[in-house]
N, CA, C and O atoms as a MOPAC input file, in Angstrom:
PM7 MOZYME 1SCF
protein

 N    162.49000 1   103.97300 1    26.09600 1
 C    162.06300 1   104.65900 1    24.70800 1
 C    162.62100 1   104.87600 1    23.81200 1
 O    163.75500 1   105.35600 1    23.82300 1
 N    161.81400 1   104.50800 1    22.53600 1
 C    162.75900 1   104.30800 1    21.51500 1
 C    163.22300 1   105.56700 1    20.65200 1
 O    162.47400 1   106.35900 1    20.07800 1
 N    164.89600 1   105.58800 1    20.68700 1
 C    164.81400 1   106.87300 1    19.46700 1
 C    164.60100 1   107.06600 1    18.50800 1
 O    164.91900 1   106.07900 1    17.84600 1
 N    164.05200 1   108.11000 1    17.68200 1
 C    163.35000 1   108.66700 1    16.37900 1
 C    164.17500 1   107.90000 1    15.35500 1
 O    163.44000 1   107.88100 1    14.36700 1
 N    165.17700 1   107.32600 1    15.08100 1
 C    166.35500 1   106.86400 1    14.41400 1
 C    165.88800 1   105.34800 1    14.21500 1
 O    165.85400 1   104.72300 1    13.15500 1
 N    165.49600 1   104.86100 1    15.64300 1
 C    165.52900 1   103.51300 1    15.71700 1
 C    164.08900 1   103.16100 1    14.80300 1
 O    163.83600 1   102.26600 1    13.99700 1
 N    163.23800 1   104.38400 1    15.37000 1
 C    161.94700 1   103.86900 1    15.15600 1
 C    161.59900 1   103.95500 1    13.58400 1
 O    160.74600 1   103.22200 1    13.08400 1
 N    162.56100 1   105.21400 1    12.60500 1
 C    162.40100 1   105.04200 1    11.34900 1
 C    162.97400 1   103.75100 1    10.52600 1
 O    162.64500 1   103.24200 1     9.45500 1
 N    164.12000 1   103.39900 1    11.63800 1
 C    165.16800 1   102.37900 1    10.99900 1
 C    164.16800 1   101.06300 1    10.80100 1
 O    164.25200 1   100.33200 1     9.81400 1
 N    163.22500 1   100.86700 1    11.86200 1
 C    162.79600 1    99.30300 1    12.25400 1
 C    161.24500 1    99.69900 1    11.09100 1
 O    160.68700 1    98.68000 1    10.68600 1
 N    160.61400 1   101.06900 1    10.60400 1
 C    159.65800 1   100.91800 1     9.81200 1
 C    160.37500 1   100.70200 1     8.42400 1
 O    159.50100 1   100.15600 1     7.75000 1
 N    161.19500 1   100.80200 1     7.84700 1
 C    162.14100 1   100.67900 1     6.89000 1
 C    162.20600 1    99.57400 1     6.50200 1
 O    161.74000 1    99.18500 1     5.43200 1
 N    162.93100 1    98.74800 1     7.50100 1
 C    163.14600 1    96.93400 1     7.56100 1
 C    161.81600 1    96.32700 1     7.69900 1
 O    161.70300 1    95.21900 1     7.17500 1
 N    160.79700 1    96.80600 1     8.28200 1
 C    159.50500 1    96.28200 1     7.92900 1
 C    158.78900 1    96.39500 1     6.45400 1
 O    158.21800 1    95.44500 1     5.91800 1
 N    158.90900 1    97.70800 1     5.88300 1
 C    158.66400 1    97.44300 1     4.35900 1
 C    159.54800 1    97.08500 1     3.57300 1
 O    158.90200 1    96.50000 1     2.70400 1
 N    160.48700 1    97.04600 1     3.32000 1
 C    161.63000 1    95.99800 1     2.71200 1
 C    161.52300 1    94.49900 1     2.69900 1
 O    161.50300 1    93.72300 1     1.74400 1
 N    161.45900 1    94.28300 1     3.98400 1
 C    160.81800 1    92.70300 1     4.25600 1
 C    159.55300 1    92.26800 1     3.30500 1
 O    159.57200 1    91.49500 1     2.34700 1
 N    158.15200 1    93.19200 1     4.00400 1
 C    157.02900 1    93.07700 1     3.53500 1
 C    157.48500 1    93.31900 1     1.49200 1
 O    157.06800 1    92.55900 1     0.61800 1
 N    158.14500 1    94.21500 1     1.31200 1
 C    158.56700 1    94.22400 1     0.11400 1
 C    158.88600 1    92.99700 1    -0.85400 1
 O    158.36000 1    92.77100 1    -1.94400 1
 N    159.83900 1    92.28400 1    -0.22400 1
 C    160.41000 1    91.47500 1    -0.67000 1
 C    159.28400 1    90.12400 1    -0.83600 1
 O    159.31900 1    89.34500 1    -1.78900 1
 N    158.29400 1    90.04200 1     0.31200 1
 C    157.59400 1    89.05600 1     0.39700 1
 C    156.52100 1    88.87200 1    -0.56600 1
 O    156.21000 1    87.80200 1    -1.08900 1
 N    155.96300 1    90.04500 1    -0.76300 1
 C    155.09200 1    90.54000 1    -1.93600 1
 C    155.73600 1    90.22700 1    -3.46300 1
 O    155.10500 1    89.50800 1    -4.23800 1
 N    156.69100 1    90.65900 1    -3.74600 1
 C    157.75300 1    90.84400 1    -5.02100 1
 C    157.78000 1    89.50900 1    -4.91100 1
 O    156.90300 1    89.02300 1    -5.62500 1
 N    158.58100 1    88.46600 1    -4.16200 1
 C    158.81700 1    87.11100 1    -4.51900 1
 C    157.47000 1    86.60500 1    -4.60600 1
 O    157.56400 1    85.60100 1    -5.31300 1
 N    156.38500 1    86.74700 1    -4.29800 1
 C    155.34900 1    85.94200 1    -4.76800 1
 C    154.82800 1    86.28900 1    -5.57500 1
 O    154.12200 1    85.38000 1    -6.01100 1
 N    154.64800 1    87.85300 1    -6.54200 1
 C    154.44000 1    87.94400 1    -7.59800 1
 C    155.34000 1    87.19500 1    -8.72000 1
 O    155.08500 1    86.57400 1    -9.75200 1
 N    156.26300 1    87.47800 1    -8.16700 1
 C    157.44100 1    86.92400 1    -9.02900 1
 C    156.89400 1    85.33400 1    -9.53200 1
 O    156.65300 1    85.10800 1   -10.71700 1
 N    156.71900 1    84.14200 1    -8.30800 1
 C    156.56800 1    82.92000 1    -8.33700 1
 C    155.15200 1    82.84600 1    -8.87600 1
 O    154.85800 1    81.89100 1    -9.59500 1
 N    154.35900 1    83.66600 1    -8.62200 1
 C    152.48600 1    83.04200 1    -9.62900 1
 C    152.87500 1    84.04000 1   -10.63200 1
 O    152.08100 1    83.88200 1   -11.56000 1
 N    153.87400 1    85.19800 1   -10.98600 1
 C    153.10700 1    85.61400 1   -12.54000 1
 C    154.31400 1    85.67800 1   -13.49800 1
 O    154.40100 1    86.35400 1   -14.52300 1
 N    155.10200 1    84.95800 1   -13.04100 1
 C    156.43000 1    84.84700 1   -14.22600 1
 C    155.78000 1    84.43900 1   -15.49300 1
 O    156.29000 1    84.86800 1   -16.52700 1
 N    154.67900 1    83.63800 1   -15.58300 1
 C    154.48700 1    83.23900 1   -16.83400 1
 C    153.79200 1    84.04200 1   -17.83200 1
 O    154.04400 1    83.97000 1   -19.03500 1
 N    152.89800 1    84.82100 1   -17.30700 1
 C    152.26100 1    85.99300 1   -17.75800 1
 C    153.08600 1    87.20200 1   -18.52800 1
 O    152.67800 1    87.98400 1   -19.38700 1
 N    154.50200 1    87.06900 1   -17.86500 1
 C    155.27700 1    88.24700 1   -18.44400 1
 C    156.73000 1    87.25200 1   -19.31600 1
 O    156.77100 1    87.51000 1   -20.51800 1
 N    157.13600 1    86.87200 1   -19.13900 1
 C    157.97300 1    85.71500 1   -19.86700 1
 C    158.05100 1    85.15300 1   -20.80600 1
 O    157.79700 1    84.02200 1   -20.39100 1
 N    158.21500 1    85.05400 1   -21.81300 1
 C    158.09900 1    83.71700 1   -23.09500 1
 C    158.73200 1    82.57700 1   -22.73900 1
 O    158.04600 1    81.55600 1   -22.77500 1
 N    160.20200 1    82.45500 1   -22.30300 1
 C    160.61700 1    81.44800 1   -22.42100 1
 C    160.45800 1    80.58900 1   -21.07500 1
 O    160.22600 1    81.12600 1   -19.99200 1
 N    160.61000 1    79.15700 1   -21.25100 1
 C    160.19700 1    78.39000 1   -20.05100 1
 C    160.89800 1    78.34200 1   -19.57700 1
 O    160.60600 1    78.64400 1   -18.42000 1
 N    162.46400 1    77.98000 1   -19.73900 1
 C    163.62100 1    78.39800 1   -18.75300 1
 C    163.44000 1    79.66000 1   -17.91000 1
 O    163.51000 1    79.52300 1   -16.68900 1
 N    163.22900 1    80.80000 1   -18.39300 1
 C    163.47500 1    82.13500 1   -17.84200 1
 C    162.09900 1    81.61400 1   -16.75200 1
 O    162.36000 1    81.42800 1   -15.56400 1
 N    160.68100 1    81.40800 1   -17.25800 1
 C    159.94100 1    81.36700 1   -16.38400 1
 C    160.16900 1    80.49000 1   -15.13200 1
 O    160.07800 1    80.96000 1   -13.99800 1
 N    160.45700 1    79.24800 1   -15.37300 1
 C    161.46400 1    78.70800 1   -14.40200 1
 C    162.02900 1    79.05700 1   -12.93600 1
 O    161.83000 1    78.83600 1   -11.74200 1
 N    162.86000 1    79.74400 1   -13.81900 1
 C    163.75700 1    80.45700 1   -12.88900 1
 C    163.54000 1    81.19300 1   -12.44200 1
 O    164.03200 1    81.25900 1   -11.31500 1
 N    162.51600 1    82.53900 1   -12.95500 1
 C    161.92900 1    83.22500 1   -12.09700 1
 C    161.41800 1    82.63500 1   -10.90500 1
 O    161.99500 1    82.58400 1    -9.81900 1
 N    159.73100 1    81.97300 1   -11.33500 1
 C    159.40800 1    80.68100 1   -10.28400 1
 C    159.96600 1    80.44800 1    -9.13700 1
 O    159.43700 1    80.65800 1    -8.04500 1
 N    161.18500 1    79.95300 1    -9.35000 1
 C    161.92000 1    79.75300 1    -8.37600 1
 C    162.52800 1    80.87100 1    -7.49600 1
 O    162.22700 1    81.05800 1    -6.31700 1
 N    163.23600 1    81.44300 1    -8.06400 1
 C    163.90300 1    82.59900 1    -7.34200 1
 C    162.74900 1    83.00900 1    -7.05800 1
 O    162.75300 1    82.85200 1    -5.83700 1
 N    161.41400 1    83.57100 1    -7.40400 1
 C    160.48100 1    84.40900 1    -6.49000 1
 C    159.77200 1    82.97000 1    -5.15600 1
 O    159.40000 1    83.14900 1    -3.99600 1
 N    159.80400 1    82.24000 1    -5.60600 1
 C    159.64600 1    81.27600 1    -4.14600 1
 C    160.74700 1    81.17700 1    -3.14600 1
 O    160.59900 1    81.04500 1    -1.93100 1
 N    161.65900 1    81.24200 1    -3.67900 1
 C    162.53000 1    81.33700 1    -2.46600 1
 C    163.13500 1    82.78700 1    -1.81500 1
 O    164.03700 1    82.88500 1    -0.98300 1
 N    162.56300 1    83.59500 1    -2.28600 1
 C    162.46100 1    85.01600 1    -1.67700 1
 C    161.17400 1    85.13800 1    -1.13800 1
 O    161.13600 1    85.80100 1    -0.10200 1
 N    160.33300 1    84.78400 1    -1.45800 1
 C    159.01400 1    84.63200 1    -0.53600 1
 C    159.12500 1    83.64300 1     0.59300 1
 O    158.65400 1    83.58200 1     1.72900 1
 N    159.71700 1    83.08200 1     0.05000 1
 C    159.96600 1    81.39600 1     1.76100 1
 C    160.54000 1    82.22800 1     2.46000 1
 O    160.01500 1    82.43900 1     3.55300 1
 N    161.80800 1    83.00700 1     2.11400 1
 C    162.76400 1    83.59700 1     3.10700 1
 C    162.40600 1    84.76500 1     4.07100 1
 O    162.53000 1    84.91100 1     5.28700 1
 N    161.82500 1    85.68300 1     2.88700 1
 C    161.12400 1    86.72700 1     3.68500 1
 C    159.33700 1    86.37100 1     4.72300 1
 O    158.79000 1    87.01400 1     5.62000 1
 N    159.10100 1    85.57200 1     4.28100 1
 C    157.85200 1    84.90200 1     5.08900 1
 C    158.20600 1    84.57600 1     6.46800 1
 O    157.70700 1    84.93000 1     7.53600 1
 N    159.19400 1    83.81200 1     6.18300 1
 C    159.71100 1    82.90900 1     7.62900 1
 C    160.39400 1    83.90500 1     8.29600 1
 O    160.73300 1    83.61300 1     9.44300 1
 N    160.71600 1    85.10900 1     7.85200 1
 C    161.25100 1    85.99100 1     8.78500 1
 C    159.96700 1    87.05000 1     9.85800 1
 O    159.91300 1    87.32200 1    11.05700 1
 N    159.11900 1    87.37900 1     8.68900 1
 C    157.91100 1    87.75400 1     8.89700 1
 C    157.31500 1    86.78100 1     9.95100 1
 O    156.86300 1    87.33500 1    10.95400 1
 N    157.24200 1    85.52800 1     9.90300 1
 C    156.10300 1    84.77300 1    10.77500 1
 C    157.17900 1    85.17800 1    12.31300 1
 O    156.61100 1    85.34900 1    13.39100 1
 N    158.33900 1    85.26000 1    12.23200 1
 C    158.92800 1    85.38100 1    13.68200 1
 C    158.96800 1    86.40900 1    14.64400 1
 O    159.48100 1    86.44000 1    15.76300 1
 N    158.00100 1    87.67800 1    13.67100 1
 C    157.74800 1    88.55000 1    14.60000 1
 C    156.26600 1    88.35900 1    15.40200 1
 O    155.23400 1    87.77500 1    15.07100 1
 N    156.61700 1    89.07100 1    16.52500 1
 C    155.78400 1    88.59400 1    17.91800 1
 C    154.32700 1    88.46900 1    17.83900 1
 O    153.63000 1    87.67100 1    18.46700 1
 N    153.83000 1    89.63000 1    16.72800 1
 C    152.04900 1    89.79100 1    16.74300 1
 C    151.93200 1    88.76600 1    15.52500 1
 O    150.79800 1    88.29300 1    15.45200 1
 N    152.69900 1    88.36300 1    14.68000 1
 C    152.41400 1    87.08000 1    13.88400 1
 C    152.42200 1    86.07800 1    14.37300 1
 O    151.59900 1    85.17400 1    14.22900 1
 N    153.53000 1    86.10300 1    15.14000 1
 C    153.45500 1    84.66500 1    15.66600 1
 C    152.39100 1    84.27000 1    16.68200 1
 O    152.05200 1    83.09200 1    16.79400 1
 N    151.76000 1    85.42700 1    17.56500 1
 C    150.74700 1    85.00400 1    18.60700 1
 C    149.61200 1    84.74600 1    17.34200 1
 O    148.92000 1    83.73100 1    17.25300 1
 N    149.59300 1    85.57400 1    16.65800 1
 C    148.50700 1    84.99400 1    15.69900 1
 C    148.35400 1    83.69200 1    14.58200 1
 O    147.39800 1    83.32200 1    13.90100 1
 N    149.65300 1    83.21800 1    14.71400 1
 C    149.68100 1    81.76500 1    13.64400 1
 C    149.73900 1    80.69700 1    14.80000 1
 O    149.68200 1    79.52100 1    14.44100 1
 N    149.86400 1    81.00900 1    16.35300 1
 C    149.85700 1    79.60300 1    17.14800 1
 C    148.15100 1    79.72800 1    17.34300 1
 O    147.58800 1    78.65600 1    17.56500 1
 N    147.32400 1    80.90600 1    17.27900 1
 C    145.82900 1    80.45300 1    17.86600 1
 C    145.68400 1    79.46100 1    17.54100 1
 O    146.25900 1    78.96900 1    16.57000 1
 N    144.49900 1    78.61900 1    18.59800 1
 C    143.80200 1    77.23000 1    17.65000 1
 C    143.33300 1    77.43800 1    16.61500 1
 O    143.75100 1    76.68800 1    15.73300 1
 N    142.16300 1    78.61300 1    16.13200 1
 C    141.49700 1    78.72500 1    15.03300 1
 C    142.24200 1    79.16300 1    13.84200 1
 O    141.65600 1    79.15900 1    12.75900 1
 N    143.50700 1    79.55200 1    13.92300 1
 C    144.27800 1    79.60100 1    13.06400 1
 C    144.88600 1    78.36300 1    12.33400 1
 O    144.85100 1    78.00000 1    11.15800 1
 N    145.52600 1    77.78300 1    13.60000 1
 C    146.00000 1    76.59900 1    12.99600 1
 C    145.09800 1    75.51200 1    12.61100 1
 O    145.53500 1    74.74300 1    11.75500 1
 N    143.86700 1    75.28600 1    13.09800 1
 C    142.65800 1    74.48800 1    12.05100 1
 C    142.39900 1    74.61000 1    11.51600 1
 O    141.77500 1    73.66500 1    11.03400 1
 N    142.42500 1    76.17300 1    10.54800 1
 C    142.12500 1    76.64600 1     9.16300 1
 C    143.06200 1    76.43400 1     8.28900 1
 O    142.86400 1    76.09000 1     7.12300 1
 N    144.51600 1    76.69700 1     8.99500 1
 C    145.71100 1    76.26800 1     8.01400 1
 C    145.94600 1    74.61600 1     7.53700 1
 O    146.25500 1    74.08500 1     6.47000 1
 N    145.66200 1    74.15900 1     8.77100 1
 C    145.53500 1    72.48300 1     8.79500 1
 C    144.29600 1    72.09900 1     7.62100 1
 O    144.56800 1    71.17500 1     6.85500 1
 N    143.01600 1    72.75000 1     7.47300 1
 C    142.04600 1    71.95900 1     7.06000 1
 C    142.59100 1    72.80400 1     5.52200 1
 O    143.18700 1    72.17600 1     4.64700 1
 N    142.33500 1    73.99400 1     5.42100 1
 C    142.65400 1    74.78200 1     3.86000 1
 C    144.00200 1    73.96100 1     3.07500 1
 O    144.01000 1    73.33800 1     2.01300 1
 N    145.17500 1    74.25000 1     4.11000 1
 C    146.45900 1    73.39700 1     2.79400 1
 C    146.04900 1    71.98500 1     2.85600 1
 O    146.10400 1    71.27000 1     1.85600 1
 N    145.58700 1    71.50300 1     4.15400 1
 C    145.33300 1    69.73300 1     3.22900 1
 C    144.45400 1    69.63300 1     2.36800 1
 O    144.78700 1    68.97800 1     1.38000 1
 N    143.13600 1    70.16700 1     2.38000 1
 C    142.63600 1    70.10500 1     1.03000 1
 C    143.07500 1    70.97300 1    -0.01700 1
 O    142.58200 1    70.56700 1    -1.07000 1
 N    143.88300 1    72.13000 1    -0.22500 1
 C    144.52000 1    72.43600 1    -1.10700 1
 C    145.39100 1    71.29000 1    -1.80300 1
 O    145.34100 1    70.93200 1    -2.97900 1
 N    146.26200 1    70.77000 1    -0.69300 1
 C    147.24900 1    69.75200 1    -1.09000 1
 C    146.48900 1    68.73800 1    -1.70400 1
 O    147.04000 1    68.16800 1    -2.64600 1
 N    145.44100 1    68.40500 1    -1.41600 1
 C    144.88200 1    67.10400 1    -2.53100 1
 C    144.05200 1    67.46600 1    -3.68900 1
 O    143.91100 1    66.64200 1    -4.59300 1
 N    143.47500 1    68.65000 1    -3.75100 1
 C    142.86700 1    69.05500 1    -4.66300 1
 C    144.56000 1    69.34300 1    -5.95300 1
 O    144.51800 1    68.88800 1    -7.09600 1
 N    145.44300 1    69.88800 1    -5.58800 1
 C    146.27300 1    69.91700 1    -6.41200 1
 C    147.08900 1    68.47500 1    -6.78200 1
 O    147.84800 1    68.38500 1    -7.74700 1
 N    146.88000 1    67.67100 1    -6.10200 1
 C    147.57700 1    66.77300 1    -6.30900 1
 C    146.68100 1    65.58000 1    -7.63500 1
 O    147.00800 1    64.68600 1    -8.41700 1
 N    145.65700 1    66.17600 1    -7.28400 1
 C    144.41700 1    65.37700 1    -8.24500 1
 C    144.11200 1    65.82000 1    -9.68100 1
 O    143.78600 1    65.16700 1   -10.67200 1
 N    144.42600 1    67.81500 1    -9.38900 1
 C    143.99200 1    68.33300 1   -10.55500 1
 C    144.88600 1    68.70100 1   -11.51000 1
 O    144.57800 1    69.18600 1   -12.59800 1
 N    146.33900 1    68.40700 1   -10.99900 1
 C    147.64500 1    69.35800 1   -11.60200 1
 C    148.61100 1    68.03700 1   -12.31700 1
 O    149.00000 1    67.06600 1   -11.66800 1
 N    148.80500 1    68.20100 1   -13.37600 1
 C    149.89300 1    67.11500 1   -14.11300 1
 C    151.55900 1    67.46600 1   -13.56700 1
 O    152.24800 1    68.40000 1   -13.15500 1
 N    151.60800 1    66.48100 1   -13.78800 1
 C    153.52100 1    66.10200 1   -13.40000 1
 C    154.03700 1    66.60400 1   -12.35500 1
 O    153.46700 1    66.56400 1   -11.26500 1
 N    155.44100 1    67.26400 1   -12.58900 1
 C    156.27600 1    67.72900 1   -11.36400 1
 C    155.19100 1    69.13700 1   -10.66000 1
 O    154.71900 1    68.81600 1    -9.56900 1
 N    154.92900 1    70.03800 1   -10.96200 1
 C    154.25600 1    70.89600 1   -10.59800 1
 C    153.25100 1    70.81100 1    -9.83000 1
 O    153.07200 1    71.70500 1    -9.00300 1
 N    152.27500 1    69.61600 1    -9.92900 1
 C    151.41300 1    69.36700 1    -8.75900 1
 C    151.53700 1    68.11500 1    -8.10200 1
 O    150.62200 1    67.51800 1    -7.53600 1
 N    153.01800 1    67.65500 1    -8.23400 1
 C    153.61000 1    66.95600 1    -6.79500 1
 C    154.32900 1    67.94500 1    -5.98900 1
 O    154.07600 1    67.99300 1    -4.78600 1
 N    155.08400 1    68.63900 1    -6.43500 1
 C    155.78000 1    69.79600 1    -5.76300 1
 C    154.48000 1    70.76600 1    -4.65000 1
 O    154.44600 1    70.79900 1    -3.42000 1
 N    153.63400 1    71.38800 1    -5.55600 1
 C    152.68100 1    71.98600 1    -5.10300 1
 C    152.08700 1    71.34500 1    -4.03300 1
 O    151.96200 1    71.96700 1    -2.97800 1
 N    151.67400 1    70.12600 1    -4.13500 1
 C    151.37200 1    69.15000 1    -2.98400 1
 C    151.70600 1    69.12300 1    -2.34200 1
 O    150.98100 1    69.30500 1    -1.36400 1
 N    153.26700 1    68.85400 1    -2.09100 1
 C    154.11400 1    68.41200 1    -0.84800 1
 C    154.26500 1    69.59300 1    -0.46700 1
 O    154.44900 1    69.57100 1     0.75000 1
 N    154.29100 1    70.85900 1    -0.95600 1
 C    154.81000 1    71.98700 1     0.02500 1
 C    152.99000 1    72.48600 1     0.82600 1
 O    152.78300 1    73.06200 1     1.89400 1
 N    152.20000 1    72.09100 1     0.02300 1
 C    150.95300 1    72.75200 1     0.77800 1
 C    150.62500 1    71.45200 1     1.74600 1
 O    149.68500 1    71.60500 1     2.52600 1
 N    151.08900 1    70.61000 1     1.75700 1
 C    150.83600 1    69.45200 1     2.57300 1
 C    151.75500 1    69.56000 1     3.92100 1
 O    151.37600 1    69.28100 1     5.05900 1
 N    153.01700 1    70.01900 1     3.54400 1
 C    153.61500 1    70.23100 1     4.93300 1
 C    153.49800 1    71.36100 1     5.22800 1
 O    154.58000 1    71.77200 1     5.64600 1
 N    152.69400 1    72.16400 1     5.23900 1
 C    152.17200 1    73.72800 1     5.63600 1
 C    150.78800 1    72.87700 1     6.54900 1
 O    150.40200 1    73.36200 1     7.61200 1
 N    150.34900 1    72.00400 1     6.16300 1
 C    149.24500 1    71.14000 1     7.02000 1
 C    149.64900 1    70.51200 1     8.19900 1
 O    149.16800 1    70.47500 1     9.33100 1
 N    150.90500 1    69.89500 1     7.54000 1
 C    151.58200 1    68.82800 1     8.76800 1
 C    152.06500 1    69.78800 1     9.59800 1
 O    152.23000 1    69.36200 1    10.74100 1
 N    152.37400 1    71.01800 1     9.42800 1
 C    152.99200 1    71.74800 1    10.59800 1
 C    151.92200 1    72.28500 1    11.39100 1
 O    151.87200 1    72.31300 1    12.62100 1
 N    150.96300 1    72.76300 1    10.46700 1
 C    149.90300 1    73.28900 1    11.98600 1
 C    149.32400 1    72.31400 1    12.52800 1
 O    149.33800 1    72.54500 1    13.73700 1
 N    148.58900 1    70.91100 1    12.23500 1
 C    148.73000 1    69.60900 1    12.55300 1
 C    149.56300 1    69.51000 1    13.70800 1
 O    148.96500 1    69.25300 1    14.75200 1
 N    151.24800 1    69.70500 1    13.79200 1
 C    151.84700 1    70.08700 1    14.86500 1
 C    151.69600 1    70.84700 1    16.12600 1
 O    151.77800 1    70.54200 1    17.31600 1
 N    151.40000 1    72.14800 1    15.34700 1
 C    150.95800 1    72.93000 1    16.28700 1
 C    149.89600 1    72.55900 1    17.30500 1
 O    150.09000 1    72.50500 1    18.51900 1
 N    149.03700 1    72.37000 1    16.83600 1
 C    147.45200 1    71.89300 1    17.47900 1
 C    147.71000 1    70.88900 1    18.44300 1
 O    147.03800 1    70.93800 1    19.47300 1
 N    148.84300 1    69.67500 1    18.27100 1
 C    149.02600 1    68.79500 1    19.14600 1
 C    150.04600 1    69.28400 1    19.90600 1
 O    150.17000 1    68.69900 1    20.98200 1
 N    150.74400 1    70.08500 1    19.71500 1
 C    151.50300 1    70.40300 1    20.63500 1
 C    151.18400 1    71.79800 1    21.54300 1
 O    151.83400 1    72.47800 1    22.33700 1
 N    149.72200 1    71.84200 1    20.93900 1
 C    148.78800 1    72.80400 1    22.16300 1
 C    147.82000 1    71.98900 1    22.81300 1
 O    147.15000 1    72.12500 1    23.83700 1
 N    147.89300 1    71.37200 1    22.20700 1
 C    146.86600 1    70.18100 1    23.00700 1
 C    148.02400 1    69.65300 1    24.17400 1
 O    147.50700 1    69.60700 1    25.29000 1
 N    149.21100 1    69.31900 1    24.16600 1
 C    149.55200 1    68.84400 1    24.99000 1
 C    150.31600 1    69.68000 1    26.26500 1
 O    150.82400 1    69.23500 1    27.29400 1
 N    150.23400 1    70.56200 1    25.95000 1
 C    150.86300 1    71.86000 1    26.74200 1
 C    149.86300 1    72.16600 1    27.40300 1
 O    149.99900 1    72.90900 1    28.37500 1
 N    148.45000 1    71.60800 1    26.99500 1
 C    146.75600 1    72.16100 1    27.83700 1
 C    146.54500 1    71.12500 1    28.93500 1
 O    145.93000 1    71.28900 1    29.98800 1
 N    147.15600 1    70.04000 1    28.50500 1
 C    146.31400 1    68.83300 1    29.20100 1
 C    147.60100 1    68.50900 1    30.54100 1
 O    147.27000 1    68.02100 1    31.62200 1
 N    149.32000 1    68.95300 1    30.14000 1
 C    150.38600 1    69.18400 1    30.93300 1
 C    149.81800 1    70.26300 1    32.24000 1
 O    150.12600 1    70.10800 1    33.42200 1
 N    149.04700 1    71.21900 1    31.77600 1
 C    148.72400 1    72.28800 1    32.66000 1
 C    147.47900 1    71.84700 1    33.55500 1
 O    147.41900 1    71.96900 1    34.77900 1
 N    146.68300 1    71.41200 1    32.88100 1
 C    145.45000 1    70.70700 1    33.62500 1
 C    145.96300 1    69.76500 1    34.57900 1
 O    145.77000 1    70.05800 1    35.75900 1
 N    146.74200 1    68.40000 1    34.25800 1
 C    147.55100 1    67.68300 1    35.32000 1
 C    148.13500 1    68.16000 1    36.04700 1
 O    147.79600 1    67.81400 1    37.17900 1
 N    148.87500 1    68.80600 1    36.02400 1
 C    149.76100 1    69.39400 1    36.76900 1
 C    149.09400 1    70.46100 1    38.04700 1
 O    149.70800 1    70.65300 1    39.09600 1
 N    147.90700 1    71.01700 1    37.77700 1
 C    147.16400 1    71.93900 1    38.89300 1
 C    146.84200 1    71.00300 1    39.27000 1
 O    147.79900 1    70.65000 1    39.95900 1
 N    145.74700 1    69.88600 1    39.36100 1
 C    144.96700 1    69.15300 1    40.10100 1
 C    146.03500 1    68.14800 1    41.31100 1
 O    145.50300 1    67.38000 1    42.11300 1

């Protein structure tokens, strides 16, 4: 059984981690609405994106989230949605922002495709090993 101090510590660590993720996303997406200078917007968006990426990667390692992200239905959704979004971003956005956005979404889509292929290989190995 976990001590009350450890439970409280884990709770606050989770709140801090999710808070960093949400604040990073907000800074990345909403920097243009608050700041006037384009240099400040770019810095705020970049720093917010890095914070959200780091916090999100830590969140994705948690057992319940990891189990959800490895389900075939979730992987198919991530593959199709992010692939379509990458294509739409590339075709509709101008310049570097469109290319970087499309590349980032494309990488997520390819990661989900890799998870689908790995799951299929794992199932095939189990079926052939059992026969």
